[in-house]
C-alpha positions, 0 to 999 in steps of 0.5 A: 500500500502506497503512502501517497497517491503519486507514489501509488501511480508511480508504483502502478506504472512500474508494475505495468512496465515490468509486466510489459517487458516480461510478456512482450506485449505493448504497454497499451495491451498490458494496461487494457488487460489490467483494466479488464481484470480489475473491473468489478462485476455488478454482482461483486459490487452489490455484494460489497455494498451489502457487506458495508450496509451490514457492518454499518447496521451492526455498528449502530445496533442498540447493544453495541451503541449502548456499550459504546456509550459506556466504554471507550473500547466499545466506541473503538469497535464501532470505528473498526466496523 
């Protein structure tokens, strides 16, 4: 994981260039293939969205919310969710 967006882009460019050299494909072909492989299907997007909504519902559920009001550790668990 990169610390800044710029470093992340430089790292991504390096990895794509290395893949281009390894496979013998042009850089454009490698970039196109990476975009296709990285595309999120509708099913996966909906699954991730449902998981996020479930985590939010759990974090705001009455038992956890009451614990968060009473203890700092409960509040931190809400942040983690």
